[in-house]
Structure formats: C-alpha cells, structure tokens
C-alpha positions in Angstrom: -45.0 -43.7 1.8 -48.4 -43.6 0.0 -47.7 -47.0 -1.7 -46.8 -48.5 1.7 -50.1 -47.4 3.1 -52.2 -48.4 0.1 -50.7 -51.8 -0.5 -51.9 -53.4 2.7 -55.4 -51.9 2.1 -55.5 -53.5 -1.3 -54.5 -56.9 0.2 -57.6 -56.6 2.4 -59.9 -56.6 -0.6 -61.5 -59.9 -1.6 -59.8 -61.9 -4.3 -62.9 -62.8 -6.2 -63.3 -60.3 -9.1 -67.0 -59.6 -8.6 -66.7 -59.2 -4.8 -63.5 -57.1 -5.2 -65.3 -54.7 -7.6 -68.3 -54.4 -5.3 -66.0 -53.8 -2.3 -64.2 -51.0 -4.0 -67.4 -49.3 -5.1 -69.3 -49.9 -1.9 -66.2 -48.5 0.0 -66.4 -45.3 -1.9 -70.1 -45.1 -1.6 -69.9 -45.8 2.2 -67.5 -42.9 2.6 -69.8 -40.6 0.6 -72.9 -41.7 2.4 -71.3 -41.4 5.8 -70.9 -37.7 5.0 -74.5 -37.5 3.9 -75.8 -39.2 7.1 -73.6 -37.0 9.3 -74.8 -33.8 7.5 -78.5 -34.6 7.4 -79.3 -33.7 11.1 -77.5 -30.3 10.5 -79.3 -29.6 7.2 -82.7 -30.3 8.8 -81.9 -27.6 11.4 -80.8 -25.1 8.7 -83.6 -25.8 6.3 -87.4 -26.2 6.8 -89.8 -28.8 5.4 -90.8 -26.2 2.8 -87.2 -25.8 1.7 -86.9 -29.6 1.3 -90.2 -29.5 -0.6 -88.6 -27.1 -3.2 -85.7 -29.5 -3.5 -88.0 -32.5 -3.9 -89.9 -30.9 -6.8 -86.7 -29.7 -8.5 -85.1 -33.1 -8.0 -88.2 -34.8 -9.5 -87.9 -32.6 -12.6 -84.2 -33.2 -12.9 -84.7 -37.0 -12.6 -87.2 -37.0 -15.4 -84.7 -35.3 -17.7 -81.7 -37.2 -16.5 -83.3 -40.6 -17.2 -83.5 -39.6 -20.9 -80.4 -37.3 -20.9 -78.3 -39.7 -23.1 -81.1 -41.6 -24.7 -80.1 -44.6 -22.5 -77.3 -45.2 -24.9 -74.9 -45.2 -22.0 -76.3 -48.6 -21.0 -74.9 -50.0 -24.2 -71.3 -48.8 -23.5 -70.2 -52.0 -21.6 -71.7 -54.4 -24.2 -69.6 -54.3 -27.4 -66.6 -56.6 -27.6 -64.7 -53.9 -29.6 -63.4 -50.8 -27.7 -63.8 -48.8 -30.9 -67.5 -49.5 -31.0 -67.9 -48.7 -27.3 -66.1 -45.4 -27.9 -68.6 -44.6 -30.7 -71.4 -45.2 -28.2 -69.8 -42.9 -25.7 -69.8 -40.0 -28.3 -73.3 -40.9 -29.2 -74.4 -40.6 -25.6 -72.7 -37.3 -25.1 -74.3 -35.9 -28.3 -77.8 -36.8 -27.0 -76.9 -35.2 -23.6 -76.2 -31.9 -25.4 -79.6 -32.1 -27.2 -81.4 -32.9 -23.9 -79.7 -30.0 -22.1 -80.7 -27.6 -24.8 -84.3 -28.9 -24.7 -84.5 -28.4 -20.9 -83.0 -24.9 -21.2 -85.6 -24.0 -23.8 -88.4 -25.2 -21.6 -87.2 -23.2 -18.6 -86.6 -20.1 -20.7 -90.0 -20.1 -22.2 -92.2 -21.1 -19.2 -90.5 -21.4 -15.9 -93.2 -19.2 -14.1 -96.0 -21.2 -15.6 -94.3 -24.6 -14.8 -93.7 -23.6 -11.1 -97.3 -22.5 -10.7 -98.6 -25.7 -12.3 -96.5 -27.8 -9.8 -97.9 -25.8 -6.9 -94.5 -24.3 -5.9 -94.2 -20.7 -7.3 -91.2 -20.1 -5.1 -89.3 -22.6 -7.3 -89.4 -20.3 -10.4 -86.3 -18.3 -9.7 -84.2 -21.5 -9.3 -85.4 -23.4 -12.4 -82.5 -22.0 -14.4 -80.4 -24.7 -12.6 -82.4 -27.4 -14.3 -80.3 -27.5 -17.6 -77.2 -27.2 -15.5 -78.2 -30.3 -13.6 -79.1 -32.2 -16.8 -75.7 -31.5 -18.4 -73.9 -32.5 -15.2 -75.8 -35.7 -14.6 -76.0 -36.8 -18.3 -72.3 -36.3 -18.8 -71.5 -38.3 -15.7 -73.8 -41.1 -16.9 -71.8 -41.6 -20.1 -68.3 -41.5 -18.8 -69.1 -43.5 -15.7 -70.4 -46.4 -17.9 -67.1 -46.3 -19.8 -65.4 -46.7 -16.4 -67.7 -49.6 -15.8 -66.6 -51.2 -19.1 -62.9 -50.7 -18.2 -63.6 -51.9 -14.6 -62.1 -48.6 -13.3 -64.1 -49.1 -10.1 -61.7 -47.1 -7.8 -62.1 -44.0 -10.0 -65.9 -44.3 -9.8 -65.7 -44.7 -6.0 -63.5 -41.6 -5.8 -66.1 -39.5 -7.8 -68.8 -40.6 -5.4 -66.9 -39.0 -2.5 -66.2 -35.8 -4.5 -69.9 -35.5 -5.4 -71.0 -35.8 -1.8 -68.4 -33.4 -0.5 -69.2 -30.8 -3.1 -73.0 -31.2 -2.8 -72.9 -30.8 1.0 -70.4 -28.0 1.0 -72.6 -25.9 -1.3 -75.7 -26.7 0.6 -74.1 -25.6 3.9 -72.6 -22.4 2.5 -75.7 -21.5 0.6 -78.2 -22.0 3.5 -79.1 -18.3 3.7 -80.7 -18.8 0.2 -83.3 -21.2 1.7 -84.5 -23.9 -0.6 -82.3 -22.4 -3.4 -79.2 -23.5 -1.5 -80.4 -27.1 -1.5 -81.1 -26.9 -5.2 -77.8 -25.3 -6.0 -75.9 -28.1 -4.3 -78.0 -30.8 -6.0 -77.5 -29.3 -9.5 -73.7 -28.7 -9.3 -72.5 -31.3 -6.8 -73.6 -34.4 -8.8 -71.4 -33.4 -11.7 -68.2 -33.4 -9.7 -65.7 -36.1 -10.9 -67.0 -36.1 -14.4 -63.8 -34.7 -15.9 -61.6 -37.3 -14.1 -63.6 -40.1 -15.5 -63.9 -38.5 -18.9 -60.1 -38.6 -19.6 -60.0 -42.3 -20.1 -63.1 -42.2 -22.4 -61.8 -39.3 -24.4 -58.5 -41.1 -24.9 -60.3 -44.0 -26.4 -62.4 -41.7 -28.6 -59.3 -40.0 -30.0 -57.2 -43.2 -30.2 -59.8 -45.0 -32.2 -60.5 -42.0 -34.4 -64.2 -42.1 -34.0 -66.1 -40.9 -37.1 -69.7 -39.8 -37.7 -70.3 -42.9 -39.8 -69.4 -45.1 -36.8 -71.6 -43.1 -34.5 -74.6 -43.4 -36.8 -73.9 -47.2 -37.1 -73.9 -47.4 -33.2 -77.2 -45.5 -33.1 -78.8 -48.0 -35.4 -77.2 -51.1 -33.7 -78.4 -50.1 -30.2 -81.6 -48.3 -31.2 -83.7 -50.5 -28.8 -82.2 -48.5 -25.9 -83.8 -45.2 -26.8 -86.9 -46.8 -28.3 -87.7 -49.1 -25.4 -85.2 -48.7 -22.5 -85.8 -45.0 -22.4 -89.5 -45.5 -21.9 -88.8 -48.1 -19.3 -86.5 -45.8 -17.4 -88.9 -42.9 -17.8 -91.9 -44.9 -16.5 -89.8 -46.0 -13.5 -88.6 -42.5 -12.8 -92.0 -40.9 -13.2 -93.4 -43.5 -10.7 -90.7 -42.7 -8.2 -91.0 -39.0 -8.6 -94.8 -38.9 -8.5 -95.0 -38.5 -4.7 -93.0 -35.3 -4.3 -94.7 -33.7 -7.4 -98.2 -34.7 -6.4 -97.8 -34.2 -2.7 -96.7 -30.6 -3.4 -99.7 -30.1 -5.8 -102.4 -32.0 -3.8 -101.3 -31.4 -0.2 -98.5 -28.9 0.3 -94.8 -28.2 -0.4 -94.1 -29.1 3.2 -95.7 -32.5 2.7 -93.4 -33.0 -0.2 -90.5 -32.0 2.0 -91.3 -34.5 4.7 -91.5 -37.3 2.1 -88.3 -36.0 0.4 -86.3 -36.2 3.7 -87.5 -39.8 4.4 -86.7 -40.8 0.8 -83.3 -39.0 0.9 -82.2 -40.5 4.1 -83.4 -44.1 3.3 -83.2 -44.4 -0.5 -79.9 -42.7 -1.2 -77.6 -44.9 0.8 -79.5 -48.1 -0.3 -79.7 -46.9 -3.9 -76.0 -45.9 -4.2 -74.8 -49.2 -2.6 -77.3 -51.0 -4.9 -75.9 -49.0 -7.8 -72.4 -50.0 -6.9 -73.4 -53.6 -6.9 -75.4 -53.0 -10.1 -72.4 -51.5 -12.0 -70.2 -54.5 -11.1 -73.1 -56.9 -11.9 -73.6 -55.2 -15.2 -69.9 -55.5 -16.0 -69.9 -59.2 -15.1 -73.4 -60.2 -16.4 -72.7 -59.4 -20.1 -69.8 -61.9 -20.1 -71.7 -64.4 -17.9 -74.6 -64.3 -20.3 -72.4 -65.0 -23.3 -70.9 -68.0 -21.4 -74.1 -69.4 -20.0 -73.4 -68.6 -16.3 -76.0 -65.9 -15.7 -78.3 -67.9 -13.5 -75.8 -68.6 -10.7 -74.6 -65.0 -10.8 -78.1 -63.7 -10.4 -78.8 -66.0 -7.4 -75.5 -65.0 -5.7 -76.2 -61.3 -6.1 -79.8 -61.6 -4.8 -78.6 -63.6 -1.8 -76.0 -61.0 -0.9 -78.3 -58.0 -1.3 -81.1 -59.7 0.8 -78.6 -60.2 3.7 -77.5 -56.5 3.5 -80.9 -54.8 3.2 -83.1 -56.7 5.6 -81.8 -55.4 9.0 -82.2 -51.7 8.1 -85.7 -52.4 6.8 -86.8 -54.1 10.0 -85.3 -51.3 12.1 -87.4 -48.7 10.2 -90.5 -50.7 10.7 -89.9 -51.0 14.4 -88.6 -47.5 15.3 -88.8 -45.2 12.3 -90.6 -42.3 13.9 -88.4 -42.4 17.1 -85.2 -42.4 15.0 -86.3 -39.5 12.8 -87.4 -37.4 15.8 -84.1 -38.1 17.6 -81.9 -37.4 14.5 -83.6 -34.5 12.8 -85.8 -32.9 15.4 -89.4 -33.4 16.5 -90.6 -31.5 13.5 -89.6 -34.4 11.3 -91.3 -37.2 13.2 -94.0 -37.5 10.4 -91.1 -38.3 8.0 -90.3 -41.3 10.3 -93.9 -42.5 9.9 -93.5 -42.3 6.2 -90.2 -44.2 6.5 -92.0 -47.0 8.4 -94.3 -47.7 5.4 -91.6 -47.1 2.8 -89.2 -49.7 4.3 -90.6 -52.8 2.5 -90.7 -51.0 -0.8 -87.1 -49.7 -0.5 -86.0 -53.2 0.5 -87.4 -54.6 -2.7 -85.9 -51.8 -4.7 -82.5 -52.4 -3.2 -82.4 -56.1 -4.0 -84.0 -55.8 -7.5 -82.5 -52.6 -8.9 -79.1 -54.2 -9.8 -80.9 -57.1 -11.4 -82.9 -54.7 -13.6 -79.7 -54.4 -15.7 -80.7 -57.8 -17.2 -83.1 -56.0 -19.4 -80.1 -54.5 -21.1 -77.8 -57.5 -20.9 -80.4 -59.8 -22.4 -81.7 -57.1 -24.8 -85.2 -57.5 -23.5 -86.1 -53.8 -23.4 -89.7 -54.4 -24.5 -90.4 -56.5 -21.4 -88.6 -53.9 -19.3 -90.8 -51.1 -20.7 -94.0 -53.2 -20.1 -93.1 -53.8 -16.5 -92.3 -50.1 -15.8 -95.6 -49.1 -17.5 -97.5 -51.5 -15.2 -95.6 -50.2 -12.2 -96.4 -46.6 -13.1 -100.1 -47.3 -13.5 -100.3 -49.1 -10.2 -98.5 -46.2 -8.4 -100.8 -43.6 -10.0 -103.8 -45.6 -8.8 -102.4 -45.8 -5.3 -101.8 -42.1 -5.0 -105.2 -41.3 -6.6 -107.0 -43.4 -3.9 -105.1 -41.8 -1.1 -105.6 -38.2 -2.4 -109.3 -38.9 -2.9 -109.5 -39.8 0.8 -107.4 -36.7 1.7 -105.0 -38.7 3.9 -101.3 -38.1 3.4 -100.0 -41.1 5.4 -102.5 -43.4 3.7 -101.3 -42.2 0.4 -97.7 -42.9 1.3 -98.6 -46.4 2.6 -100.6 -47.3 -0.5 -97.9 -46.1 -2.8 -95.2 -48.0 -0.9 -97.1 -51.3 -0.6 -98.2 -51.2 -4.2 -94.6 -50.6 -5.4 -93.2 -53.4 -3.2 -95.8 -55.9 -4.6 -94.8 -55.0 -8.2 -91.1 -55.5 -7.5 -91.8 -58.9 -5.9 -93.5 -59.9 -9.2 -90.4 -58.6 -11.1 -88.0 -60.6 -8.9 -90.1 -63.8 -9.5 -90.0 -63.1 -13.2 -86.2 -62.6 -13.2 -85.6 -65.8 -11.3 -87.8 -67.7 -13.8 -86.0 -66.1 -16.8 -82.6 -67.1 -15.5 -83.8 -70.6 -14.6 -83.2 -70.3 -10.9 -85.3 -72.5 -8.6 -87.8 -71.1 -6.2 -85.4 -71.8 -3.3 -83.0 -69.2 -4.7 -85.6 -66.6 -4.1 -87.2 -67.8 -0.9 -84.3 -69.1 1.1 -82.1 -65.9 1.3 -85.2 -63.9 2.2 -86.3 -66.2 5.0 -82.7 -66.6 6.4 -82.1 -62.8 6.3 -85.4 -62.1 8.0 -84.8 -64.6 10.7 -81.3 -63.3 11.4 -82.6 -59.7 11.4 -85.4 -60.5 13.9 -83.1 -62.3 16.1 -80.5 -59.5 16.1 -83.1 -56.8 16.6 -85.0 -58.6 19.3 -83.8 -56.1 22.0 -85.1 -53.2 20.0 -88.4 -54.8 19.3 -88.9 -55.5 23.0 -87.9 -52.0 24.0 -90.3 -50.4 21.5 -93.2 -52.5 22.9 -92.3 -51.9 26.6 -90.8 -48.4 26.5 -93.9 -46.8 28.3 -93.5 -49.4 31.0 -89.8 -49.6 31.8 -87.3 -50.2 29.0 -85.7 -47.3 27.2 -85.5 -47.9 23.5 -82.2 -46.1 22.7 -79.8 -48.4 24.7 -81.7 -51.4 23.2 -81.2 -49.9 19.7 -77.5 -49.6 20.4 -77.3 -53.2 21.6 -79.2 -54.4 18.5 -76.8 -52.4 16.4 -73.9 -54.3 17.8 -75.6 -57.6 17.0 -76.3 -56.5 13.5 -72.7 -55.4 13.0 -71.4 -58.8 14.2 -73.8 -60.4 11.6 -72.4 -58.2 8.8 -68.9 -59.0 9.9 -69.7 -62.8 9.6 -71.2 -62.2 6.2 -68.2 -60.3 4.9 -65.8 -62.9 6.1 -67.4 -65.3 3.6 -66.3 -63.0 0.8 -62.7 -63.2 2.0 
C-alpha cells in the first residue's frame, strides 16, 4: 500500500538531477516551515518579547559556537573522490565537535553568571547549561548531514528537517510555563533530532573503510584551509548576523532583541532553510561541475531560480510588513513588522547568494571568503554603532539591513565575474522577477495606499497571493 502511494509521488518529481534534489529538500523544508509558520502566532501569545529576547541571545551564542563546532571540516566531506577519504573527514569533524562541546561546557561552568550579566540578560544565566547541549546537537548534525549530501541522500535530509521542527515546537509548547527557558530548551534539543538516522550511513562507511588515526591526520592536513580560513569566514559571517540581538539586548533592552528575533525568525528561517536546501544540492553538483568546466552555467541557473522565488515575499514585506505582523502575532508585535520592512532587501540578497557562497569551498578560495566576511562584519558593526549613537532602534535596524544588502550585492557581482558569467546573467533575472512581482502584487500596493479611503488591504492581499501562486506554478512547470 505504501509503495503504491509513494510511487506516483516520485513520478511527480522533476527528472533533472539538480531540480529533483532541490524538490526533495525543499519539499521537506516546506513541510517543516509550514509547522513553524502555523505555530508562530500561538507562540507569540504564549511568550513575551522579553522571552524571545532571551532566546535571541542564547541563539546568538549557540550560532557562534556552531559555526566552528566541527572546524568547518564538514564542508570538505563532499569533495574527495574516494569514499574512504570522505569517511576520514567525517570522523575528523566529529572529533572537533567533541572538543568544541567541551570548550563551551567549560566556559559555561566557569562564568555563566558573568557572561549573562555582560550580555545584559541576567535571566539567561540559569539556562546557559543548554549551550553545550546545543553545540553537540548542531555540530553532530552538520557532519552527518554533509555525508548525506555526498551520497545524495536528500530524502533522508528532508525527513530530518520535519523531525527537527516537530520536536522543537513540541518542546516549546509544552515548556511554555518556563518562560524564555521553554523557547531555549526547544531550540537546544530540537535541532539535533534526526542526527542518529543520518549517522547510520556515515558510520557504516567509517567502519567499512576501517578509518585509522593516520588517515584522519592526513585529512586534517589536506583540508587545513577549512579551519584556517573558512572557519574565520563563517565566524565573521555569523558574528555579523548575530550582532543585532546581542547588541540590541545590551544597548537597548532584551525586549528590543525579542522584536528583532521574531522578525528574523519568521522571515529568515523559511528563506534560509529553502536556500540551504538549494545550497546542499548546489554544493553536491558544483564540485563535479567545477571539475568538468560547467560551473558558470550552473551558477547562472541557480541564481535565476532563486531570484524568481525570493522576490515576491520581499516585495510583500516592504508593502505591508507591519500590518501582516500585527494581524498574525498581535498588535504588540507591530514594531517587528517595521523591522521586517527594512530587513526584506537584505534577506532577499542572503537568499539568492547563500547557496552560491559554497563556491568558496568548491573552488578552494577560502582566503577570499574570509576577506569578504571580515569586510561584511566591519560594515555591520559600523552601521549598528551609528544607529546606537543616535539612540534610534528602527534606524539601527535599517542601517544594518541596507549595509548588509549592499555588501551581498558586491559579493554576487564578484561571483558572476569569477565564474565568467555576463552581466545579463545577474541583471536579467532580477529585473524580470521584480517586474512580475510588482505586477502580481499591484492589488496589494493599491490597497495599502488607499486603505484609509476605501479599499481594505486584506482581501487585496489574498487576491495578490493567488496571482503570486499562479506565477510560482508557471515557474515550477518549467522544471518539469
């Protein structure tokens, strides 16, 4: 019976290998994110902006450790031609995860009270013991999921995404009497769900190839550029992204960090996870395309697809972000919608460029990647400093978002030049996707402008949603 149900679904998938892989991962991600979207309005009525502020600061700390959890060696797992060498890199990644987990545990054990006070959130101190738990969960998942990328086990990765969302949300709902601690507990534990399922294949390869310490050391030397340069690149990028919640809590208030965290969670998570799904498939295909001299057309194709997907949501947020947030999460969260309006161009650029950032690993240009991320971090720090000096929270968010978007535009231009793509490969998809988005969202734009006079914006939003859905359907038909 199960086979009879699954077989027709499989026939619906695209036949092109790249598009098929993306469809599987995006399908799993879409299911996971649907749960997140449905749960968000309930969570905002169970938790306060202060609770979300605690989660934002914890999440920032966790992200800083996670980006270095495996020394970035996990990025090298899909690259070797030999499965034996790849298995050695898996073990190497897991060893580094253990070291990083112990380091985070030592930091928490010796100074959690001082750290929480320094960050301006003393209420976080009792929950910092979950930091090493989160590091172990996230780091282990990084390693085994990249082995799944190597073996193109995209259905298994998609399944883990759903498990993670279900576990995370279940814990956060059940633990709501704990306040912000409930959000943190769900974040720490939920993201590790599915690791064991993915680990089975990787461990079979490790045992089957009889990985030895000498091979692990050889892999560490062969791919030493990943911890030496890619780690710093990833750390700079993560610090830049996590600066707002950390600094908003310290310079303004934990509630300000919570407002920003909700806007970022609602907007960035679906876009980032879909972008990550595309990125994993792109990474799997790009290594081979680079060896065969086909990297340029692949980059142009991926950029074109991502621009068409991301543009309509970005335009919607610019037009009606505050109204949508107030409707979905309650009037208390309207300021988060104002943040979202300014964050939209930045998150659009992140969505279309984050999968392409894997080229730093594929082409082994970690030095250039590190330099770009350092420049991005400096620009973001400058933007936040200006906004904080003027004591204007919304201006700070706007400056941070616009500066970040400008840097990612420069990165995209550099990538297109590096892969020998013409200017049209960058400009044409952007112009076409913007034109289609404006045309589809014209009813919403008119309603937002004329709402005080006569036209309600919510029916216009629904009508524009139908037009956008038709546009997406036409795009997906091209894949088939």
